[in-house]
C-alpha positions in Angstrom: 182.8 -91.6 29.2 183.4 -87.6 29.3 179.8 -87.3 28.7 176.7 -88.7 30.1 174.0 -86.1 27.9 171.8 -88.0 25.6 170.3 -86.8 22.4 168.1 -88.4 20.0 168.8 -88.0 16.4 165.8 -88.0 14.6 167.3 -89.1 10.2 165.7 -91.4 7.6 168.7 -92.2 5.8 170.5 -94.9 7.6 174.0 -93.4 6.7 173.2 -90.2 8.1 172.4 -92.4 11.1 175.6 -94.4 11.5 178.2 -91.7 10.9 175.9 -88.8 13.7 176.2 -92.4 16.3 179.8 -93.1 15.8 180.3 -89.8 16.6 178.2 -88.6 19.4 179.6 -92.3 21.1 183.2 -91.3 20.5 182.1 -88.4 22.5 180.4 -90.2 25.4 176.6 -88.8 24.4 174.3 -91.4 25.0 172.4 -91.7 21.4 168.7 -92.4 20.2 168.1 -92.9 16.6 164.7 -92.4 15.3 164.1 -92.7 11.3 160.9 -90.7 11.3 158.0 -88.7 13.5 156.5 -91.2 14.2 160.0 -93.2 16.0 161.0 -90.3 17.2 157.4 -89.7 19.7 157.4 -93.2 20.2 161.1 -92.5 21.8 160.5 -89.3 24.1 157.4 -91.2 25.6 160.5 -93.3 26.6 163.3 -91.5 27.7 164.4 -87.4 27.3 166.8 -87.0 25.8 169.2 -83.4 26.7 169.4 -82.3 22.7 167.3 -83.1 19.6 168.8 -82.8 16.0 166.6 -83.3 13.5 165.9 -84.0 9.9 163.9 -81.8 7.7 163.3 -84.3 5.0 161.6 -86.8 6.0 158.7 -88.4 4.6 154.8 -88.9 6.3 155.6 -86.1 8.4 158.6 -83.9 8.2 161.0 -81.9 10.5 159.6 -78.7 10.3 156.3 -80.2 11.8 157.3 -82.5 13.8 159.8 -79.6 16.0 156.3 -77.4 16.1 154.9 -80.4 17.3 157.3 -81.2 20.0 157.5 -77.2 20.9 153.4 -77.0 21.4 153.5 -80.2 23.8 154.8 -78.9 27.6 156.5 -82.3 27.9 159.2 -81.5 25.5 158.8 -77.8 24.8 162.2 -77.0 26.8 164.4 -79.8 24.7 166.9 -77.7 22.5 165.6 -79.0 18.3 168.3 -78.4 16.1 168.1 -78.9 12.5 171.0 -80.9 10.9 169.8 -80.8 7.3 170.7 -80.7 3.9 168.0 -77.1 3.0 170.9 -74.7 2.8 169.0 -72.3 0.0 168.3 -68.8 0.9 165.4 -68.4 3.4 165.9 -72.4 4.8 168.0 -71.3 8.3 165.0 -68.7 8.4 161.9 -71.4 8.2 163.3 -74.4 10.0 164.2 -70.9 13.4 160.3 -70.1 12.4 159.5 -73.2 13.0 160.6 -73.8 16.4 164.6 -75.3 15.3 166.6 -73.5 18.4 169.5 -74.0 16.0 170.0 -75.2 12.6 173.7 -77.1 11.0 174.3 -78.2 7.6 174.5 -81.1 6.3 177.0 -82.3 5.0 178.6 -82.0 8.3 181.5 -81.2 9.3 183.2 -84.2 10.6 186.2 -81.8 12.8 183.7 -79.2 14.0 180.4 -81.3 14.7 181.1 -82.6 18.3 181.8 -78.7 19.1 178.6 -77.3 17.4 176.7 -80.0 19.2 178.6 -79.0 23.0 178.0 -75.6 22.0 174.1 -76.0 22.0 173.8 -78.0 24.6 175.6 -75.3 27.3 172.6 -72.6 26.4 
């Protein structure tokens, strides 16, 4: 295991969570998972991750709203939040950054580049 870093993956789609967990675990990351905003907030109350991968399109509370809420809270403000989203139309990247995301990755992910992209965000 190379990494001792923890990543919270907020994603409502089970198949996407499984893929991301397998990729991150294969590189030694500890992965916390949440299928919605409430579970994400609950996970953050027990452990602070080094990075949050945030789905944008979720039921109940979308990733824009959750990101904004987390960035307004001093406990979570310093945790990088990376949008991991299928929203790839013109202006979507800007909208995620305006909501407070520190970066943006498109779905479907490129499995050959994904771990390198995550590592880059952790080094910032």
